[in-house]
N, C-alpha and C positions, 0 to 999 in steps of 0.2 A: 451229277445223278447217279455217282456212286456212293451217294450219302445213304450209309446204313437208320433204317429204322431202327427205334430204341425196343428193347424184349417186350417194355409195355407198349408200346405202339402195336407188337406184332399179335399180341391179344389184344385185342380191340379195346383197348383202353383209353386210347386217346381221343382230346374231346376238342383241340386247339384248332385242327386243321379245319383249311380253309375251305368255303362253301362250294367252292367250284372248283376241288380240286379231285384228284382221284381218289380210291382209298383200296388200299390192298391187303388181305390177310394172308397167311401159310393157310392150302386147305387144310381142314381135317382128313379128308381123303387120301392117306399117304403123301403128303408133304406137295403136292402142286399150287400152283399157283390160279387166283380167285381173284378177280379185278370189276371193277365198276365206277361208271362214272357217276360221282354223286352231285348231279346238277337239277335242279337248285337248292334242295330240299335239306341241306348239313351231311354229317358226316357220320358214321355209326359202322364198324368195320362187324362180321359176323359173325366172329367169334363172340362178341356182346348179347348177341338176342338169342334169348331162352328158348322165342317159341320154331329157331330155330334147327335141325336135324342137323349132323354132323356133318352130312354132306351138303348141305346148303350152306356155302360159306359167298362172301361178297359178289356182285351185283351181276353183272354181263356174262362176263368170260369164265371157265374154271377149264385150266388146264391138267389134265390127270398125267401121274408118273408114265404111263402105260403108254402116251402121246394122244389119248382121244381128247375131247375138245366139249365140254358140254357148253352151249350159248343158251342163257334165259332169256327169256318172252315174256313182256308183259301184257301184249296187245291177245284179243282173244283170236281164236280160229271158228271160221264158219264157213269153209270153204272157197273162200278166196284166195288161200295162200301167203298170208300174210307170217307165218311163222316161217317158211321156207325163205321168203324173201328178205326177211330179219338176218337169218342165218346167215344168208350168203353176203350180206351188207360186213357182217363183223367179220364175215371169214375171208371174204378179199382185205380188212384192213393186216387183218391179224395175221395171214400169211399161213395159216393151217391145212392139213390135208383135211379137204372135204368130206371124204372118203369115211374119216373118223370123226364126224362130227356128229351128234345129236341136240336135240332141242328139249328147255325144259321148263315149262311154265311156272312164274310165281303165284303166290295169294297177294290178296288185299291185306291180310294179318302183315305178313312178313315186311310189304310192301310200308305200312302202318309205322311197323316197329323200327324201320330203318329208314325213319323219315321221308320217306317216298323217293327212296334213291331212283325207283325205277319209273318215275315221275308217272305220266297220264295212265292210267290203263282202261281208259275207253277207248274201244274199235265202233266207228262208224265214220261217217262223210266221206269215204275215201281217204282216211286218214292214218291208217294202220299203219304204212309205209313212209309217205310223204311226214308226217308230222314227228318222228321220232328217227328218223333216218342220219341225224347228224351226231346224236350222242351216241348212238350205237356204233355209227362208223369210229366215232373219236374214241371210248371203249377197247374198240378191236385192234388200232392204231396205236393206244399208250403199252397196251401186251405188248406188242411186237417189238416197241422200242425196249421195253423192262427185260425180255426174253433175251433179245442182241444183246444189250449191255450186260447181263449176266455170264453169256459166253462170252463177251467180251473181257471181260475179268478174268473168267478162269481162264484163257488163253493169255491176257499180259498184250492184247491187240488193241489197238485202234474200232471203236463198234461201225466205225464207215467201211470198215476193210471187210466185214459180215454181208454174208446175203445169205437169204431164207427162202426156199419153196416147200410148199407141202408140208409145214411144220420141222424139216430138217436145216437146220442152221451150217453153214461153210466157212472157211477161210482161205480163201484159194492160193495163197501165198505158204502154207507150211500145210494146206492139206487136211487138214485139221476139218471134223463134222460132229455133232451133236443133234441133238432132238428137244423139242419144245420142253419133252416129257422130264429130260435129265438139268433142266435147268431152272422148270418153274420153284421150287424151292428157294434157289437162291435169288430168283427176279423178284420174289415177293417181300424180299428184305429191301427193294430200294425204293430209293424216293420216287416218285411217280414224277411224271413231265408234266408239266404247265400246260391243262387243254389246249389255251390257246396257241401256244407254238406248234402243235401239231399241224403239219398240214397233209393233206389227203389226200388221196389217192385222184389223178382225173378220170371222171368215168369213161373216158376213152378210152382209157386202159388197162381197165378191168378183165381180170381173167377167171373169177369165179361170178360176181356181181356182173349183169348183164348176158350173162347165158341161161338158153333154155333149159335148166337144170332140172330133175325130176323131182317133184315136193317130197320132201319128209314124211309127211304124213299119209300117204297113198296108201304103203301096204295093209297096215290095220285096217283099213275101210272097205277094202277088197277081200281081205281074207276073214273077215268078220270078227277080228279081234277088237278092232274099235268097240269102246263103251260107252256109251254117250249116257246123261245125265238120266235120263228115262230107263235106262238100265238098270242103276245102279239098286242093287241090293247088300241091305247090314244087318246083320243078325237082329232078330227083335223086332224088325219093321213093321210098322202100319200103313197103311191106305188111306188118301184120301179122294172123294171124290166131290166136286162143288159145283154149286147153281147159282150164277148172280140174278135178281132181278131183269128179265129178259129186256124190260123198257131202262133204257137210260137213264138216271136219275130218281128211278124207281126203290123203294124200299121191302123189306120185309115187316109184312104185316102179323104174320103167324107162323105155326108150322105144328104140327099135332106127330111128337114123337112116339108116342104109344102105338102108332098104328105099323111101327117097324120093328120095334119091340119084340126080342127074340127071336129076330133074324139070325140066321147064322152068322160067324163071324163078325156081327157087327159090335163096335165097343163104345158109339156114341154118336150124338148130333150134334153140332157147333153153328150158334150163328156165328157166322163173322163178318165183323164191323154191322152196319146199319143193312146190308144191300145182299148177303149172299148165307147160305145155308152150306155145311158141307158135312158129310155123312163119313166116317173114319171105320173102317171093319180091316180085317187081316188080309184081304187082298184088292184091289181094286174092282175087282168085278163086282164084285160082293155089295162093295161101296157103293159103286155108281148101280147096281142094281135097288139097292133100298133106297139111295135120293129118289129113284124113278118111281119106288111107290112111297116117297111121303110126301103128305098132303100140305102145301104151302102156300098160302093165301099172301098176296102181293100188293104190296100200296103203289100202283102205278103214275100216278102222279098226272099231273098235266101234260106230260110230253107224250102221254098216250095217244094223245090226237093227232102228232104231226105223221107224216108221211113224206114219201118223195116227192109228190105233188106241192104239198105247203114248204118242203125247203127250195124246191125250183122257182116256184114263186115269188121266195125272199131272193134269192141270188137275181134273179130277172129283174126286181124292182133295184139292184145294187146297181146295174148295169147302164143307169140314166140319173141316180142318184146324185145329189150336190154332196156329200159328204167325203166322197176318194178323192183321195189323197194322192199328187202327182211328185211319183218318185222321180223322173225324169219329163223335163220341158225343155225343148230346143228350138228356140224360132215359133214361128204361129202354126202348128199343126191343122187346128180345126181350120182355121181362114185362107189355109191353102189348100186344103181338100175341099174348100167351098169351089173354092175358084180352078183348080184343076181342068185340062181336056177331059178327063174321065174318073168315075170313081168307082169305090170298091166298097164294099160292105159285108159282113157277116157277123153271125153268132155261133161258135162253138162251145161247148161243153161236154165237162169229165164227171165220172161219177165216184162216189166211194167204193175204194178197193179195198181188198184183205190182204193181209202178210202172208197167210195160208202155209204156213214154215211147215215142214213136213212132219218136225217133230213139234206137237202140241205144248202150250205151255206147263212147265213139271219144276218143281223141285223139291229135295227130302231135307229137313231144318227136325236136328236136336238141341235141343232145351234143357243143361242141367247143371246144378252146382256152381253155378254162377256163370256158366259158359254157355255160347251159342254157334252153331253151326249150321250151313247152308251147302248143298251141293246143288250148283243150279247151272242152267247153261246161258251166260250172259254177254254182252257186247261190252257190259261195264260191273267187272268185279267189284268195284270198288262200291257201284250205287246199291251192287246187291247186300255188301255188308252192311252199307251204310243202313236200307229196309228193314235188314235183319235187326240188328243194335235198334232202332226206334220202335218197331212192334215189340221185341222181347223185353225192354229196358234193358239188356245186357250191355256195359261199357264196350266201346269201341273194341279197346284195349282185348277185351276177353274175346269176341267173336272174330270167326274166319269163316271165308267164303272157297270153297273149292270150286271153280270153275271145268265144266267140259267143253269138249269139243261143240259145236251147236249145229244143232239138227235143221238148219236154216236160222238167220234173223234178218235181215232185210231192215232194221231198226225196231223193229218191234221191242225186242229181247236189248233196248239201251237204258232211256234215264227213266224210263215208268215204274219198272220194277213191281207191279200189280200182285203177280203171280206171288213173289219172294213174300209179300206184305200179307199175301194171304196163306202161305205153306206154315208161317213165322208163330199166326194167328192162331191157327188150328194146335200147331206144334207145344203151344204155350199150357192148351188142358191135356196134356200128355208127358208132362216131365220126364227126362230122361230115355224117353223112347223115339226113335225116329221114327218121323212120318214123311211118306212122300205123296206130296200131293199132283194129281196130273190131271189135267183141263179133259173133258172129251173133246172129238172134233167142231160138235155143235156148239158147244163153251167155246172153244177157240174163235169159230166163226163171229159167233156173237157179242164179243164181249174183249175184240181187237181195238187197235187206237188207228182209226184207217188212213189212206189216203184222201185227205181234204177234198172234197168236193167243189169245183167250180165253172163257173160262165164264163166268157169272153168275150167280149163285143169290138169285134177289129175296121176301122173306115180307112182309106187311102186315099191320095190321089195320084194319079198316072198324067204325067205331059203327054205334049204332040210328040213327044221323040221316045215314048213308049219308060221313061225312065220314073220311078216310084220318087216324087217329090215331097210325100207327106204320109206320116203314117201316126194314125190315134189308137191305141189299144188299152182296154181299160178291161182289169180282171176283176170279178166279184166271187167272193167265196169264201170258205172256212177257212180260218187263221188257226196253225199249231203254236206258235207262240200265247195266243189268249187260251187255249186249253193247257199248255203244258208250262209255260214261262212267262207270264203274263208282263215279268219284269226286263221283257228284253221288246215290250211295246211302250215306244218313246211318243209322245206327243199322242197318244191316239193313234197313231203310224205302223205299221208295221211291214217292214222291207223284205221280210222273209220268203213272204212269199209271193215276191217277183224276182227268184233266181233266174239266174240264167237271161235276167231283162237288166239288170243292173248298169249305170253307166262307167263303174268302175272295174279299172284290168283287174287282173292274179287271180278273180275265182269265178265268179258266174258270168262274165261280163258280154252286151249284147254285141253283137258283131258287126251290123251293120250301119253304114254310115246314109243318113237318113235328112235334106235338110231342115227337116219340121219333124219335130218327133215329141209326142206324149204318151208315157205309159204311166198308168195309174191302175190304184188297188181299191176297192171298195169294201172294207170287214163284213163278210153277213156271215155269222155264226151261231150253228145250230145246236140241238142239245145231243147230237153225236158225238160221241167222243174220238180226235184226229191224231195223227202223229207221223213222226218221220216214215213214207215209204221208199224203200229204194231209190235213189235217185230224186230226193228230195223235191219236191215243185218242179225241178226243171221237167221232167218225164211231161208235166202238163203243159204247162208254159212252153214249151218245144213244140207241142201239138199245136197250140195256137199259134205260134207266130211263123215256123215254117209250113204250115199249111197252106196260110191264108199268105204267104210271100209266094206260095206257087197259085194261088189263084190271081195272086196281081201277073205273075209271069204269064200267064196266060189270056189277063183281061189285055195286057200290053202287047200282047202277040212276039213274047222272047222267048226264045229256048230257056229253060228253067236254070241251067248251070250256067250261061251268060247273062242271065237278071240277077242272079247271085254275086258273080263274080264282079259284075260292076259296081257294088256295092261295098266288097269287100277288099277293095283296093289299099284304104288305111289299116287294114288286121291282117297282116301279113300270114299269121298262125291259125286264123280261121280260113280265112284263102290255102295255106298249104296242105292242110286236111282235107279241104274239100275237091281241089285237083289232086291229091292220091288217092282220094275212095273213086273218083270218076275215071281217072285214067287204069286205075287195077280195072273197073266194071266195064272198061268200054264204053264210056259214053259216047252217045252220038256214030254207032257201028250197028249195023243189024240185028234182029232177034228174031226168033221163030216167031211164026204167026200166032196171034193175040198176045204175046207176052209183052208188057211195057215197064217202062224204069220209071223209078219215081228218086228224087233226092232229097237231102235232109244235111243242116249243119249245125251245130251249138256249141255252149262252151259252159260246164258245170265242173265244178270240183278242180278248178282249176289246172282244167285237161280241155282242150278242143277234138272235136269231135265229127266225125262227116259220116251219112251211109247211102248208098245206094242201091235198091231194091229193083228186083222182075219179077212182074206178078202179072198173074193172067186171072182172069176174071169170068166162068161160065154160068149164067143164069143168077142164082143166090149163093155159091162157092167163089172162096175166094183163095188162090192158090200162089204162096211166095216160095219161087223156085230157087231163086238166090240172093244171098243179101254180100255187099262187101263193106267193111265199117273199117274207116280210118279214126287212128288215134295218137296226138300229140302229146304224151306224158312229159314229155320233159327228158327224164332219166327213166330208160327201159331196164328194170331189175332182173326180171326175169320174162322175157318174152312168152316164153310160153304159157305162164300164168295168165299174163296179159292176155294171149289170144282166148283163152279156157274163157276167162271173167267176159270177155267181148261175146262168146257165143253165149253163155249166160244170160248178158243184157239180151237177145235178142229174143229169150225165150220169155224174161221179163214185159218187153215189147210188146209180144205177143199176147200176154195179158191183161193188159191194157186195152187192149183192143176187143178183146171179147167177155172181160170180167165185171162183173157188178155186185155193189152192194145195194140194194133197197130197203126202204122203209118203210113197212104197214104198221099202224097203230102204236107207233114208236117205235118201232122192233124190230131189229133184221131179220129179212126173209129169208136167206141164201145160207141156209146153217151147216150144207153139204158138198159134197164135189157132183154130185147129180145134179143141182141147181147151180153152182158158183163153178165155170169150167175155167182150168186153169191149161197153162201149153202143154201138151203132147209131142212126143218125142218125134211121131211120124208128119205133124203137124211144121216142123222145123224144115228150113229150109238148106242147102247148101251155103257154109259162111264162111268167108274171106276174111282173114285182119292182113291191115297195113299200119304198121307200126313206121312211126316217123319221128323219132326222139328228135330236140334240136340241142339238148345237154345245157340246157340254159336255166330250167328253172325243175321245181318238183308237183307233180300230180299227182290225182286219182286214177285208179283206172275199177273197171266194173260197172259205177253209175255212170260215168257218164256218158258211154254211147247207149241206156239205154233212152234216152232224151231222144235220139235220134233214129233209134229202129222203128219206133211207131209213125212218127211222121213220114219216114220216107216210102213206107209200106201205104199207108192212106195217102200219099202224093201219088206212086202207082196204081193204085184204086180211081183215081181221080182222072189218069193217063188212059185208064183202059176205058172207065165209062163215060168220060166227061164230067162226073157230077162232084163234086166234093160230099165227103163225109164228114158231118160237122158235129152230129153227137154221138158220143161212145157209151155202149158198147155196138160193135156191128150189127148187131140184131135189131137196133133201131132203124137199121136202112135195107133191112131185108137179106143181111152180108152174113155170112159165114165162114170162118177159117177152114181150110181141109187140108 
């Protein structure tokens, strides 16, 4: 531990370090310590990176002479609290003063230049914390060990005799004390510890992580200081408005640029690929107004004949077709259903829904002198930079992407990067000039990657004792992978669409024990583009399963909670959250007249969730008075953030109950919020969160509880009316959320 790194190594020229070793370098800003975990992409110190400013030293932790700590974050922040949670994990192992912590996002250009020392920069699938917790904690722990060793060397005492709290190192026997900032330069000269030797703290002993600390990014959002990508203003910047063919798959036939020639501020018209036209002007409104006046002729193609009705017919055919594949086949479900004392059957359907991010798609691109830059809100900054490089023709090493906090992501701003590709194509026509592309709300609604549409046929057999002895579930619907990642479809089978119904544990497991079980998927794709929508596939699959389980419980004459409990005895974590939600909600206790309870449980993103909803129905009006949601995410890094994410998941559950994208003449009909309702604050109920960590795994938060929000409400409606809601949105059953 006391070996000194050579002067050559201190200046970033070491090339033979192990691929799995920590890298340290003297901080350029005043001799502090910068430390990163070089896993598993090679090693290179910050001083060797010409693309990094002097303050941007190696990788995860920077300790400055004034004892402040900068923690670098690779993941995106879109309101889910990932930045604060990751900082808490690093700070916990580092032992610094939380009040002196700040966070600093890094860019994909920096990550590339340093051989991806920060690893994966994608944020999705509720993996922001669970996917990087191990190596960021080890980065903090290694920094603590080196800082302590530097102090021990200064005092010539065993490092084991030292203690640290809030960045202050003490030696009880001598009474000596010092701070991290005073030993940082010396610590930077020490050989870093082998990461395999590091013993991380037991989460049950956490003092910073595991606590409901205030988020580090809140103040700017409250005081208006936060600048999103859509707020960006650069000198000489031009603005672009864009319109793509309203029919998916259609192309541009022609447009008459002469009709807008001479309009004030207009700089030109750009054909973007084969499908879209953009107008560039000195302000966005002038670009948009000129675009509205531009005559465009579209070749809409054969998809113009498609409608919601034709799509529904295709999906219905898939419910009985012979080309479905069985992902789970235990026993003889079909035979057992036929021979059961009672049979139950239902067909559920869920529509396309849009992401409807508060901040519509946008980016600013500047291409000049062999360099390309993009400013954007992205869930995957590396994918944004790759899209910029591909369209601009500029090599990745000469590209950079500056990610802003996202005004909503929900899966929309992940791998597709269509808005970055468009922005780059437009900016190529204006070399050296930054061009900001901003989609209108109508364009954002018309050209989303929607949640896949689906139908599900379910059949069950119930024996004379009221037990579920057989279940057959078949999903017929569109495949995300078929549209975005066909390489993930193996032998024509796409398991992704059955998330939450998988037999395997650890991510999205089917939680019930049923003696005879058949779960199938029939792929029925459409011309409408689909993609991940917050709670990918688990949200609609939970509606299918949990609403049908409720129908089975009522057919069996059993209490909704007890019917589920009987099938969860071999699934203790599923049962644990179900019991926690039921207990907190007071299941079985009297409710006010006209108020009824619904319940649901499900697993997604490696977390176990359950919900109880208290619902009343007055004529056509549905009122949700209270919701209790329980989650077991294994380790709870920030309970306050988890509670906030659970509350947000209820809002998204409301969206899935009242929102719908329909197709008319091949195009989207709902182009703004007057026809596409989203959850309003006045609609939302009192929300109570129950966090029941078991400290034995890392699960996600935010997305998992979406999947139980909607079915719990629907089951409350069934309890209130005696009629199941099988077709969403609620308006198809003559109901509306109030």
